[in-house]
CHARMM-style PDB file with segment names, atoms N, HN, CA, C and O in Angstrom:
ATOM      1  N   SER     1     -26.676 -20.998  63.356  1.00  0.00      PROA
ATOM      2  CA  SER     1     -27.258 -21.958  62.420  1.00  0.00      PROA
ATOM      3  C   SER     1     -26.961 -21.508  60.992  1.00  0.00      PROA
ATOM      4  O   SER     1     -27.082 -20.330  60.654  1.00  0.00      PROA
ATOM      5  N   GLU     2     -26.573 -22.469  60.171  1.00  0.00      PROA
ATOM      6  HN  GLU     2     -26.475 -23.425  60.446  1.00  0.00      PROA
ATOM      7  CA  GLU     2     -26.264 -22.160  58.781  1.00  0.00      PROA
ATOM      8  C   GLU     2     -27.566 -21.942  58.010  1.00  0.00      PROA
ATOM      9  O   GLU     2     -28.589 -22.562  58.304  1.00  0.00      PROA
ATOM     10  N   THR     3     -27.509 -21.068  57.039  1.00  0.00      PROA
ATOM     11  HN  THR     3     -26.679 -20.564  56.801  1.00  0.00      PROA
ATOM     12  CA  THR     3     -28.650 -20.872  56.157  1.00  0.00      PROA
ATOM     13  C   THR     3     -28.191 -21.122  54.731  1.00  0.00      PROA
ATOM     14  O   THR     3     -27.007 -20.996  54.418  1.00  0.00      PROA
ATOM     15  N   ILE     4     -29.121 -21.472  53.884  1.00  0.00      PROA
ATOM     16  HN  ILE     4     -30.082 -21.574  54.139  1.00  0.00      PROA
ATOM     17  CA  ILE     4     -28.809 -21.636  52.478  1.00  0.00      PROA
ATOM     18  C   ILE     4     -29.754 -20.766  51.678  1.00  0.00      PROA
ATOM     19  O   ILE     4     -30.968 -20.784  51.883  1.00  0.00      PROA
ATOM     20  N   ASP     5     -29.183 -20.010  50.771  1.00  0.00      PROA
ATOM     21  HN  ASP     5     -28.197 -19.995  50.604  1.00  0.00      PROA
ATOM     22  CA  ASP     5     -29.979 -19.117  49.933  1.00  0.00      PROA
ATOM     23  C   ASP     5     -30.205 -19.752  48.573  1.00  0.00      PROA
ATOM     24  O   ASP     5     -29.394 -20.555  48.112  1.00  0.00      PROA
ATOM     25  N   GLY     6     -31.304 -19.392  47.935  1.00  0.00      PROA
ATOM     26  HN  GLY     6     -31.963 -18.739  48.310  1.00  0.00      PROA
ATOM     27  CA  GLY     6     -31.584 -19.902  46.600  1.00  0.00      PROA
ATOM     28  C   GLY     6     -32.317 -21.219  46.630  1.00  0.00      PROA
ATOM     29  O   GLY     6     -32.553 -21.794  47.693  1.00  0.00      PROA
ATOM     30  N   GLU     7     -32.672 -21.686  45.460  1.00  0.00      PROA
ATOM     31  HN  GLU     7     -32.481 -21.219  44.597  1.00  0.00      PROA
ATOM     32  CA  GLU     7     -33.454 -22.908  45.341  1.00  0.00      PROA
ATOM     33  C   GLU     7     -32.583 -24.139  45.132  1.00  0.00      PROA
ATOM     34  O   GLU     7     -33.018 -25.253  45.422  1.00  0.00      PROA
ATOM     35  N   ILE     8     -31.348 -23.959  44.629  1.00  0.00      PROA
ATOM     36  HN  ILE     8     -30.994 -23.054  44.393  1.00  0.00      PROA
ATOM     37  CA  ILE     8     -30.455 -25.091  44.430  1.00  0.00      PROA
ATOM     38  C   ILE     8     -29.145 -24.833  45.157  1.00  0.00      PROA
ATOM     39  O   ILE     8     -28.699 -23.691  45.270  1.00  0.00      PROA
ATOM     40  N   VAL     9     -28.538 -25.902  45.646  1.00  0.00      PROA
ATOM     41  HN  VAL     9     -28.900 -26.829  45.554  1.00  0.00      PROA
ATOM     42  CA  VAL     9     -27.307 -25.781  46.425  1.00  0.00      PROA
ATOM     43  C   VAL     9     -26.285 -26.804  45.937  1.00  0.00      PROA
ATOM     44  O   VAL     9     -26.633 -27.792  45.290  1.00  0.00      PROA
ATOM     45  N   THR    10     -25.021 -26.547  46.261  1.00  0.00      PROA
ATOM     46  HN  THR    10     -24.739 -25.745  46.787  1.00  0.00      PROA
ATOM     47  CA  THR    10     -23.941 -27.469  45.934  1.00  0.00      PROA
ATOM     48  C   THR    10     -23.844 -28.539  47.020  1.00  0.00      PROA
ATOM     49  O   THR    10     -24.483 -28.437  48.067  1.00  0.00      PROA
ATOM     50  N   ILE    11     -23.041 -29.557  46.757  1.00  0.00      PROA
ATOM     51  HN  ILE    11     -22.522 -29.640  45.906  1.00  0.00      PROA
ATOM     52  CA  ILE    11     -22.793 -30.589  47.760  1.00  0.00      PROA
ATOM     53  C   ILE    11     -22.156 -29.956  48.996  1.00  0.00      PROA
ATOM     54  O   ILE    11     -22.525 -30.283  50.124  1.00  0.00      PROA
ATOM     55  N   GLN    12     -21.201 -29.050  48.784  1.00  0.00      PROA
ATOM     56  HN  GLN    12     -20.901 -28.784  47.867  1.00  0.00      PROA
ATOM     57  CA  GLN    12     -20.524 -28.402  49.907  1.00  0.00      PROA
ATOM     58  C   GLN    12     -21.493 -27.567  50.745  1.00  0.00      PROA
ATOM     59  O   GLN    12     -21.428 -27.591  51.974  1.00  0.00      PROA
ATOM     60  N   GLN    13     -22.391 -26.829  50.086  1.00  0.00      PROA
ATOM     61  HN  GLN    13     -22.444 -26.809  49.088  1.00  0.00      PROA
ATOM     62  CA  GLN    13     -23.374 -26.030  50.822  1.00  0.00      PROA
ATOM     63  C   GLN    13     -24.322 -26.926  51.607  1.00  0.00      PROA
ATOM     64  O   GLN    13     -24.658 -26.624  52.752  1.00  0.00      PROA
ATOM     65  N   ALA    14     -24.752 -28.024  50.999  1.00  0.00      PROA
ATOM     66  HN  ALA    14     -24.479 -28.269  50.069  1.00  0.00      PROA
ATOM     67  CA  ALA    14     -25.653 -28.957  51.681  1.00  0.00      PROA
ATOM     68  C   ALA    14     -24.968 -29.564  52.897  1.00  0.00      PROA
ATOM     69  O   ALA    14     -25.579 -29.692  53.958  1.00  0.00      PROA
ATOM     70  N   ALA    15     -23.691 -29.942  52.744  1.00  0.00      PROA
ATOM     71  HN  ALA    15     -23.195 -29.838  51.881  1.00  0.00      PROA
ATOM     72  CA  ALA    15     -22.945 -30.536  53.852  1.00  0.00      PROA
ATOM     73  C   ALA    15     -22.763 -29.541  54.991  1.00  0.00      PROA
ATOM     74  O   ALA    15     -22.907 -29.897  56.160  1.00  0.00      PROA
ATOM     75  N   LYS    16     -22.452 -28.308  54.655  1.00  0.00      PROA
ATOM     76  HN  LYS    16     -22.336 -28.018  53.705  1.00  0.00      PROA
ATOM     77  CA  LYS    16     -22.265 -27.282  55.681  1.00  0.00      PROA
ATOM     78  C   LYS    16     -23.574 -27.017  56.419  1.00  0.00      PROA
ATOM     79  O   LYS    16     -23.581 -26.841  57.638  1.00  0.00      PROA
ATOM     80  N   PHE    17     -24.678 -26.990  55.677  1.00  0.00      PROA
ATOM     81  HN  PHE    17     -24.672 -27.133  54.688  1.00  0.00      PROA
ATOM     82  CA  PHE    17     -25.992 -26.751  56.274  1.00  0.00      PROA
ATOM     83  C   PHE    17     -26.363 -27.861  57.251  1.00  0.00      PROA
ATOM     84  O   PHE    17     -26.878 -27.591  58.337  1.00  0.00      PROA
ATOM     85  N   LEU    18     -26.100 -29.122  56.863  1.00  0.00      PROA
ATOM     86  HN  LEU    18     -25.683 -29.341  55.981  1.00  0.00      PROA
ATOM     87  CA  LEU    18     -26.443 -30.257  57.719  1.00  0.00      PROA
ATOM     88  C   LEU    18     -25.356 -30.590  58.731  1.00  0.00      PROA
ATOM     89  O   LEU    18     -25.526 -31.461  59.584  1.00  0.00      PROA
ATOM     90  N   LYS    19     -24.211 -29.866  58.620  1.00  0.00      PROA
ATOM     91  HN  LYS    19     -24.073 -29.158  57.928  1.00  0.00      PROA
ATOM     92  CA  LYS    19     -23.067 -30.093  59.511  1.00  0.00      PROA
ATOM     93  C   LYS    19     -22.567 -31.537  59.404  1.00  0.00      PROA
ATOM     94  O   LYS    19     -22.344 -32.211  60.410  1.00  0.00      PROA
ATOM     95  N   VAL    20     -22.398 -31.987  58.170  1.00  0.00      PROA
ATOM     96  HN  VAL    20     -22.578 -31.439  57.353  1.00  0.00      PROA
ATOM     97  CA  VAL    20     -21.851 -33.305  57.881  1.00  0.00      PROA
ATOM     98  C   VAL    20     -20.746 -33.149  56.840  1.00  0.00      PROA
ATOM     99  O   VAL    20     -20.592 -32.080  56.249  1.00  0.00      PROA
ATOM    100  N   HSD    21     -19.987 -34.203  56.619  1.00  0.00      PROA
ATOM    101  HN  HSD    21     -20.112 -35.072  57.099  1.00  0.00      PROA
ATOM    102  CA  HSD    21     -18.923 -34.200  55.616  1.00  0.00      PROA
ATOM    103  C   HSD    21     -19.554 -34.255  54.219  1.00  0.00      PROA
ATOM    104  O   HSD    21     -20.594 -34.892  54.048  1.00  0.00      PROA
ATOM    105  N   PRO    22     -18.955 -33.609  53.230  1.00  0.00      PROA
ATOM    106  CA  PRO    22     -19.498 -33.690  51.862  1.00  0.00      PROA
ATOM    107  C   PRO    22     -19.658 -35.127  51.362  1.00  0.00      PROA
ATOM    108  O   PRO    22     -20.557 -35.406  50.568  1.00  0.00      PROA
ATOM    109  N   ASN    23     -18.797 -36.041  51.818  1.00  0.00      PROA
ATOM    110  HN  ASN    23     -18.067 -35.815  52.463  1.00  0.00      PROA
ATOM    111  CA  ASN    23     -18.946 -37.438  51.403  1.00  0.00      PROA
ATOM    112  C   ASN    23     -20.250 -38.039  51.904  1.00  0.00      PROA
ATOM    113  O   ASN    23     -20.799 -38.937  51.265  1.00  0.00      PROA
ATOM    114  N   THR    24     -20.755 -37.561  53.038  1.00  0.00      PROA
ATOM    115  HN  THR    24     -20.309 -36.832  53.557  1.00  0.00      PROA
ATOM    116  CA  THR    24     -22.049 -38.027  53.539  1.00  0.00      PROA
ATOM    117  C   THR    24     -23.146 -37.657  52.543  1.00  0.00      PROA
ATOM    118  O   THR    24     -24.028 -38.468  52.260  1.00  0.00      PROA
ATOM    119  N   ILE    25     -23.095 -36.452  52.019  1.00  0.00      PROA
ATOM    120  HN  ILE    25     -22.379 -35.793  52.248  1.00  0.00      PROA
ATOM    121  CA  ILE    25     -24.073 -36.012  51.013  1.00  0.00      PROA
ATOM    122  C   ILE    25     -23.930 -36.868  49.757  1.00  0.00      PROA
ATOM    123  O   ILE    25     -24.930 -37.311  49.192  1.00  0.00      PROA
ATOM    124  N   ARG    26     -22.694 -37.102  49.318  1.00  0.00      PROA
ATOM    125  HN  ARG    26     -21.882 -36.741  49.777  1.00  0.00      PROA
ATOM    126  CA  ARG    26     -22.464 -37.938  48.133  1.00  0.00      PROA
ATOM    127  C   ARG    26     -23.021 -39.349  48.351  1.00  0.00      PROA
ATOM    128  O   ARG    26     -23.618 -39.929  47.443  1.00  0.00      PROA
ATOM    129  N   ASN    27     -22.827 -39.898  49.550  1.00  0.00      PROA
ATOM    130  HN  ASN    27     -22.343 -39.427  50.287  1.00  0.00      PROA
ATOM    131  CA  ASN    27     -23.348 -41.238  49.858  1.00  0.00      PROA
ATOM    132  C   ASN    27     -24.869 -41.266  49.820  1.00  0.00      PROA
ATOM    133  O   ASN    27     -25.461 -42.213  49.301  1.00  0.00      PROA
ATOM    134  N   LEU    28     -25.504 -40.238  50.366  1.00  0.00      PROA
ATOM    135  HN  LEU    28     -25.024 -39.469  50.788  1.00  0.00      PROA
ATOM    136  CA  LEU    28     -26.969 -40.167  50.336  1.00  0.00      PROA
ATOM    137  C   LEU    28     -27.467 -40.124  48.898  1.00  0.00      PROA
ATOM    138  O   LEU    28     -28.477 -40.743  48.564  1.00  0.00      PROA
ATOM    139  N   ILE    29     -26.749 -39.384  48.046  1.00  0.00      PROA
ATOM    140  HN  ILE    29     -25.928 -38.881  48.317  1.00  0.00      PROA
ATOM    141  CA  ILE    29     -27.133 -39.294  46.640  1.00  0.00      PROA
ATOM    142  C   ILE    29     -26.941 -40.646  45.956  1.00  0.00      PROA
ATOM    143  O   ILE    29     -27.813 -41.094  45.211  1.00  0.00      PROA
ATOM    144  N   SER    30     -25.804 -41.296  46.204  1.00  0.00      PROA
ATOM    145  HN  SER    30     -25.095 -40.932  46.809  1.00  0.00      PROA
ATOM    146  CA  SER    30     -25.535 -42.573  45.528  1.00  0.00      PROA
ATOM    147  C   SER    30     -26.494 -43.669  45.986  1.00  0.00      PROA
ATOM    148  O   SER    30     -26.803 -44.580  45.219  1.00  0.00      PROA
ATOM    149  N   ARG    31     -26.973 -43.586  47.250  1.00  0.00      PROA
ATOM    150  HN  ARG    31     -26.722 -42.845  47.873  1.00  0.00      PROA
ATOM    151  CA  ARG    31     -27.957 -44.560  47.748  1.00  0.00      PROA
ATOM    152  C   ARG    31     -29.381 -44.149  47.397  1.00  0.00      PROA
ATOM    153  O   ARG    31     -30.340 -44.794  47.820  1.00  0.00      PROA
ATOM    154  N   GLN    32     -29.515 -43.089  46.631  1.00  0.00      PROA
ATOM    155  HN  GLN    32     -28.736 -42.566  46.287  1.00  0.00      PROA
ATOM    156  CA  GLN    32     -30.805 -42.554  46.181  1.00  0.00      PROA
ATOM    157  C   GLN    32     -31.710 -42.162  47.342  1.00  0.00      PROA
ATOM    158  O   GLN    32     -32.934 -42.248  47.247  1.00  0.00      PROA
ATOM    159  N   GLN    33     -31.090 -41.727  48.445  1.00  0.00      PROA
ATOM    160  HN  GLN    33     -30.095 -41.657  48.523  1.00  0.00      PROA
ATOM    161  CA  GLN    33     -31.863 -41.216  49.574  1.00  0.00      PROA
ATOM    162  C   GLN    33     -32.018 -39.701  49.486  1.00  0.00      PROA
ATOM    163  O   GLN    33     -32.810 -39.103  50.215  1.00  0.00      PROA
ATOM    164  N   LEU    34     -31.251 -39.090  48.587  1.00  0.00      PROA
ATOM    165  HN  LEU    34     -30.607 -39.575  47.996  1.00  0.00      PROA
ATOM    166  CA  LEU    34     -31.320 -37.648  48.357  1.00  0.00      PROA
ATOM    167  C   LEU    34     -31.270 -37.426  46.854  1.00  0.00      PROA
ATOM    168  O   LEU    34     -30.351 -37.885  46.176  1.00  0.00      PROA
ATOM    169  N   LYS    35     -32.274 -36.714  46.339  1.00  0.00      PROA
ATOM    170  HN  LYS    35     -33.021 -36.341  46.889  1.00  0.00      PROA
ATOM    171  CA  LYS    35     -32.309 -36.447  44.906  1.00  0.00      PROA
ATOM    172  C   LYS    35     -31.319 -35.346  44.563  1.00  0.00      PROA
ATOM    173  O   LYS    35     -31.157 -34.383  45.313  1.00  0.00      PROA
ATOM    174  N   ALA    36     -30.662 -35.501  43.426  1.00  0.00      PROA
ATOM    175  HN  ALA    36     -30.793 -36.283  42.817  1.00  0.00      PROA
ATOM    176  CA  ALA    36     -29.730 -34.492  42.934  1.00  0.00      PROA
ATOM    177  C   ALA    36     -29.782 -34.491  41.415  1.00  0.00      PROA
ATOM    178  O   ALA    36     -30.174 -35.475  40.789  1.00  0.00      PROA
ATOM    179  N   GLU    37     -29.380 -33.368  40.839  1.00  0.00      PROA
ATOM    180  HN  GLU    37     -29.061 -32.569  41.348  1.00  0.00      PROA
ATOM    181  CA  GLU    37     -29.361 -33.235  39.387  1.00  0.00      PROA
ATOM    182  C   GLU    37     -27.924 -33.017  38.927  1.00  0.00      PROA
ATOM    183  O   GLU    37     -27.155 -32.300  39.567  1.00  0.00      PROA
ATOM    184  N   ARG    38     -27.583 -33.635  37.828  1.00  0.00      PROA
ATOM    185  HN  ARG    38     -28.208 -34.217  37.308  1.00  0.00      PROA
ATOM    186  CA  ARG    38     -26.251 -33.467  37.253  1.00  0.00      PROA
ATOM    187  C   ARG    38     -26.340 -32.469  36.107  1.00  0.00      PROA
ATOM    188  O   ARG    38     -27.230 -32.547  35.260  1.00  0.00      PROA
ATOM    189  N   ILE    39     -25.397 -31.529  36.099  1.00  0.00      PROA
ATOM    190  HN  ILE    39     -24.674 -31.466  36.787  1.00  0.00      PROA
ATOM    191  CA  ILE    39     -25.287 -30.553  35.017  1.00  0.00      PROA
ATOM    192  C   ILE    39     -23.952 -30.842  34.332  1.00  0.00      PROA
ATOM    193  O   ILE    39     -22.895 -30.633  34.927  1.00  0.00      PROA
ATOM    194  N   GLY    40     -23.991 -31.309  33.115  1.00  0.00      PROA
ATOM    195  HN  GLY    40     -24.850 -31.478  32.631  1.00  0.00      PROA
ATOM    196  CA  GLY    40     -22.755 -31.705  32.446  1.00  0.00      PROA
ATOM    197  C   GLY    40     -22.224 -32.983  33.066  1.00  0.00      PROA
ATOM    198  O   GLY    40     -22.990 -33.781  33.607  1.00  0.00      PROA
ATOM    199  N   SER    41     -20.910 -33.180  32.990  1.00  0.00      PROA
ATOM    200  HN  SER    41     -20.288 -32.531  32.551  1.00  0.00      PROA
ATOM    201  CA  SER    41     -20.343 -34.436  33.471  1.00  0.00      PROA
ATOM    202  C   SER    41     -19.950 -34.403  34.940  1.00  0.00      PROA
ATOM    203  O   SER    41     -19.813 -35.459  35.558  1.00  0.00      PROA
ATOM    204  N   ARG    42     -19.762 -33.202  35.524  1.00  0.00      PROA
ATOM    205  HN  ARG    42     -19.874 -32.344  35.023  1.00  0.00      PROA
ATOM    206  CA  ARG    42     -19.228 -33.154  36.889  1.00  0.00      PROA
ATOM    207  C   ARG    42     -20.047 -32.345  37.888  1.00  0.00      PROA
ATOM    208  O   ARG    42     -19.956 -32.590  39.091  1.00  0.00      PROA
ATOM    209  N   ILE    43     -20.823 -31.410  37.431  1.00  0.00      PROA
ATOM    210  HN  ILE    43     -20.897 -31.210  36.454  1.00  0.00      PROA
ATOM    211  CA  ILE    43     -21.518 -30.497  38.343  1.00  0.00      PROA
ATOM    212  C   ILE    43     -22.790 -31.153  38.870  1.00  0.00      PROA
ATOM    213  O   ILE    43     -23.637 -31.611  38.102  1.00  0.00      PROA
ATOM    214  N   ILE    44     -22.905 -31.188  40.206  1.00  0.00      PROA
ATOM    215  HN  ILE    44     -22.217 -30.817  40.830  1.00  0.00      PROA
ATOM    216  CA  ILE    44     -24.084 -31.778  40.853  1.00  0.00      PROA
ATOM    217  C   ILE    44     -24.745 -30.702  41.707  1.00  0.00      PROA
ATOM    218  O   ILE    44     -24.075 -30.002  42.466  1.00  0.00      PROA
ATOM    219  N   ARG    45     -26.047 -30.578  41.579  1.00  0.00      PROA
ATOM    220  HN  ARG    45     -26.591 -31.147  40.963  1.00  0.00      PROA
ATOM    221  CA  ARG    45     -26.796 -29.604  42.366  1.00  0.00      PROA
ATOM    222  C   ARG    45     -27.981 -30.296  43.023  1.00  0.00      PROA
ATOM    223  O   ARG    45     -28.548 -31.251  42.493  1.00  0.00      PROA
ATOM    224  N   ILE    46     -28.336 -29.778  44.204  1.00  0.00      PROA
ATOM    225  HN  ILE    46     -27.876 -29.002  44.635  1.00  0.00      PROA
ATOM    226  CA  ILE    46     -29.406 -30.356  45.017  1.00  0.00      PROA
ATOM    227  C   ILE    46     -30.477 -29.298  45.214  1.00  0.00      PROA
ATOM    228  O   ILE    46     -30.176 -28.148  45.533  1.00  0.00      PROA
ATOM    229  N   ASN    47     -31.717 -29.689  45.025  1.00  0.00      PROA
ATOM    230  HN  ASN    47     -31.962 -30.623  44.766  1.00  0.00      PROA
ATOM    231  CA  ASN    47     -32.831 -28.783  45.272  1.00  0.00      PROA
ATOM    232  C   ASN    47     -32.979 -28.615  46.782  1.00  0.00      PROA
ATOM    233  O   ASN    47     -32.986 -29.598  47.524  1.00  0.00      PROA
ATOM    234  N   LYS    48     -33.096 -27.371  47.232  1.00  0.00      PROA
ATOM    235  HN  LYS    48     -33.090 -26.573  46.630  1.00  0.00      PROA
ATOM    236  CA  LYS    48     -33.194 -27.105  48.664  1.00  0.00      PROA
ATOM    237  C   LYS    48     -34.389 -27.810  49.293  1.00  0.00      PROA
ATOM    238  O   LYS    48     -34.301 -28.279  50.428  1.00  0.00      PROA
ATOM    239  N   ALA    49     -35.490 -27.890  48.579  1.00  0.00      PROA
ATOM    240  HN  ALA    49     -35.562 -27.509  47.658  1.00  0.00      PROA
ATOM    241  CA  ALA    49     -36.682 -28.554  49.118  1.00  0.00      PROA
ATOM    242  C   ALA    49     -36.402 -30.041  49.362  1.00  0.00      PROA
ATOM    243  O   ALA    49     -36.882 -30.607  50.344  1.00  0.00      PROA
ATOM    244  N   ASP    50     -35.629 -30.673  48.477  1.00  0.00      PROA
ATOM    245  HN  ASP    50     -35.239 -30.213  47.679  1.00  0.00      PROA
ATOM    246  CA  ASP    50     -35.287 -32.090  48.668  1.00  0.00      PROA
ATOM    247  C   ASP    50     -34.374 -32.267  49.874  1.00  0.00      PROA
ATOM    248  O   ASP    50     -34.476 -33.256  50.600  1.00  0.00      PROA
ATOM    249  N   LEU    51     -33.485 -31.309  50.081  1.00  0.00      PROA
ATOM    250  HN  LEU    51     -33.402 -30.506  49.491  1.00  0.00      PROA
ATOM    251  CA  LEU    51     -32.586 -31.363  51.236  1.00  0.00      PROA
ATOM    252  C   LEU    51     -33.380 -31.237  52.536  1.00  0.00      PROA
ATOM    253  O   LEU    51     -33.147 -31.987  53.484  1.00  0.00      PROA
ATOM    254  N   LEU    52     -34.304 -30.301  52.579  1.00  0.00      PROA
ATOM    255  HN  LEU    52     -34.493 -29.692  51.808  1.00  0.00      PROA
ATOM    256  CA  LEU    52     -35.114 -30.099  53.785  1.00  0.00      PROA
ATOM    257  C   LEU    52     -36.054 -31.278  54.021  1.00  0.00      PROA
ATOM    258  O   LEU    52     -36.412 -31.560  55.164  1.00  0.00      PROA
ATOM    259  N   ALA    53     -36.458 -31.967  52.957  1.00  0.00      PROA
ATOM    260  HN  ALA    53     -36.168 -31.737  52.028  1.00  0.00      PROA
ATOM    261  CA  ALA    53     -37.349 -33.126  53.084  1.00  0.00      PROA
ATOM    262  C   ALA    53     -36.642 -34.317  53.720  1.00  0.00      PROA
ATOM    263  O   ALA    53     -37.294 -35.288  54.103  1.00  0.00      PROA
ATOM    264  N   MET    54     -35.310 -34.257  53.838  1.00  0.00      PROA
ATOM    265  HN  MET    54     -34.779 -33.469  53.527  1.00  0.00      PROA
ATOM    266  CA  MET    54     -34.548 -35.338  54.467  1.00  0.00      PROA
ATOM    267  C   MET    54     -34.862 -35.461  55.958  1.00  0.00      PROA
ATOM    268  O   MET    54     -34.722 -36.541  56.534  1.00  0.00      PROA
ATOM    269  N   PHE    55     -35.279 -34.374  56.579  1.00  0.00      PROA
ATOM    270  HN  PHE    55     -35.393 -33.497  56.111  1.00  0.00      PROA
ATOM    271  CA  PHE    55     -35.491 -34.376  58.021  1.00  0.00      PROA
ATOM    272  C   PHE    55     -36.673 -35.248  58.405  1.00  0.00      PROA
ATOM    273  O   PHE    55     -37.734 -35.178  57.785  1.00  0.00      PROA
ATOM    274  N   THR    56     -36.484 -36.074  59.432  1.00  0.00      PROA
ATOM    275  HN  THR    56     -35.622 -36.131  59.935  1.00  0.00      PROA
ATOM    276  CA  THR    56     -37.508 -36.962  59.957  1.00  0.00      PROA
ATOM    277  C   THR    56     -37.708 -36.619  61.431  1.00  0.00      PROA
ATOM    278  O   THR    56     -36.732 -36.479  62.168  1.00  0.00      PROA
ATOM    279  N   PRO    57     -38.950 -36.483  61.869  1.00  0.00      PROA
ATOM    280  CA  PRO    57     -39.176 -36.167  63.282  1.00  0.00      PROA
ATOM    281  C   PRO    57     -38.597 -37.242  64.199  1.00  0.00      PROA
ATOM    282  O   PRO    57     -38.777 -38.434  63.949  1.00  0.00      PROA
ATOM    283  N   TYR    58     -37.914 -36.831  65.242  1.00  0.00      PROA
ATOM    284  HN  TYR    58     -37.768 -35.863  65.445  1.00  0.00      PROA
ATOM    285  CA  TYR    58     -37.338 -37.749  66.230  1.00  0.00      PROA
ATOM    286  C   TYR    58     -38.301 -37.878  67.384  1.00  0.00      PROA
ATOM    287  O   TYR    58     -38.765 -36.878  67.933  1.00  0.00      PROA
ATOM    288  N   GLN    59     -38.605 -39.118  67.756  1.00  0.00      PROA
ATOM    289  HN  GLN    59     -38.228 -39.930  67.310  1.00  0.00      PROA
ATOM    290  CA  GLN    59     -39.482 -39.364  68.896  1.00  0.00      PROA
ATOM    291  C   GLN    59     -38.643 -40.047  69.962  1.00  0.00      PROA
ATOM    292  O   GLN    59     -38.096 -41.128  69.744  1.00  0.00      PROA
ATOM    293  N   GLY    60     -38.547 -39.401  71.123  1.00  0.00      PROA
ATOM    294  HN  GLY    60     -38.992 -38.523  71.301  1.00  0.00      PROA
ATOM    295  CA  GLY    60     -37.677 -39.866  72.196  1.00  0.00      PROA
ATOM    296  C   GLY    60     -37.914 -41.305  72.614  1.00  0.00      PROA
ATOM    297  O   GLY    60     -38.661 -42.042  71.970  1.00  0.00      PROA
ATOM    298  N   GLY    61     -37.288 -41.676  73.664  1.00  0.00      PROA
ATOM    299  HN  GLY    61     -36.682 -41.077  74.186  1.00  0.00      PROA
ATOM    300  CA  GLY    61     -37.324 -43.051  74.136  1.00  0.00      PROA
ATOM    301  C   GLY    61     -35.898 -43.447  74.442  1.00  0.00      PROA
ATOM    302  O   GLY    61     -34.965 -42.697  74.152  1.00  0.00      PROA
ATOM    303  N   GLU    62     -35.720 -44.610  75.022  1.00  0.00      PROA
ATOM    304  HN  GLU    62     -36.478 -45.219  75.258  1.00  0.00      PROA
ATOM    305  CA  GLU    62     -34.385 -45.018  75.439  1.00  0.00      PROA
ATOM    306  C   GLU    62     -33.407 -45.023  74.269  1.00  0.00      PROA
ATOM    307  O   GLU    62     -32.295 -44.507  74.379  1.00  0.00      PROA
ATOM    308  N   PHE    63     -33.825 -45.604  73.154  1.00  0.00      PROA
ATOM    309  HN  PHE    63     -34.728 -46.023  73.065  1.00  0.00      PROA
ATOM    310  CA  PHE    63     -32.969 -45.636  71.979  1.00  0.00      PROA
ATOM    311  C   PHE    63     -33.490 -44.727  70.882  1.00  0.00      PROA
ATOM    312  O   PHE    63     -32.860 -44.590  69.834  1.00  0.00      PROA
ATOM    313  N   GLY    64     -34.628 -44.111  71.115  1.00  0.00      PROA
ATOM    314  HN  GLY    64     -35.140 -44.223  71.967  1.00  0.00      PROA
ATOM    315  CA  GLY    64     -35.231 -43.252  70.109  1.00  0.00      PROA
ATOM    316  C   GLY    64     -35.933 -44.074  69.038  1.00  0.00      PROA
ATOM    317  O   GLY    64     -35.559 -45.215  68.770  1.00  0.00      PROA
ATOM    318  N   GLN    65     -36.919 -43.501  68.451  1.00  0.00      PROA
ATOM    319  HN  GLN    65     -37.223 -42.574  68.668  1.00  0.00      PROA
ATOM    320  CA  GLN    65     -37.636 -44.164  67.365  1.00  0.00      PROA
ATOM    321  C   GLN    65     -37.780 -43.169  66.240  1.00  0.00      PROA
ATOM    322  O   GLN    65     -38.143 -42.013  66.455  1.00  0.00      PROA
ATOM    323  N   TRP    66     -37.496 -43.624  65.049  1.00  0.00      PROA
ATOM    324  HN  TRP    66     -37.202 -44.563  64.874  1.00  0.00      PROA
ATOM    325  CA  TRP    66     -37.621 -42.777  63.870  1.00  0.00      PROA
ATOM    326  C   TRP    66     -38.851 -43.196  63.111  1.00  0.00      PROA
ATOM    327  O   TRP    66     -39.046 -44.374  62.810  1.00  0.00      PROA
ATOM    328  N   SER    67     -39.687 -42.210  62.802  1.00  0.00      PROA
ATOM    329  HN  SER    67     -39.529 -41.253  63.047  1.00  0.00      PROA
ATOM    330  CA  SER    67     -40.924 -42.558  62.087  1.00  0.00      PROA
ATOM    331  C   SER    67     -40.697 -42.581  60.594  1.00  0.00      PROA
ATOM    332  OT1 SER    67     -41.625 -42.854  59.833  1.00  0.00      PROA
TER     333      SER     67
END
């Protein structure tokens, strides 16, 4: 399992932690489903607490239900 150190992470670190493509993280940010902060014109950082808050408990069932 991947771990992330520190309070803020890069898009690449967040993607590696969640085992998704970095574009998935960018899409979540652009849809405002994941908070991120911009430093200057290009640098984007994500608070680790906001990344962990993305997780939603999965409740089984034939198709599953997300709360």
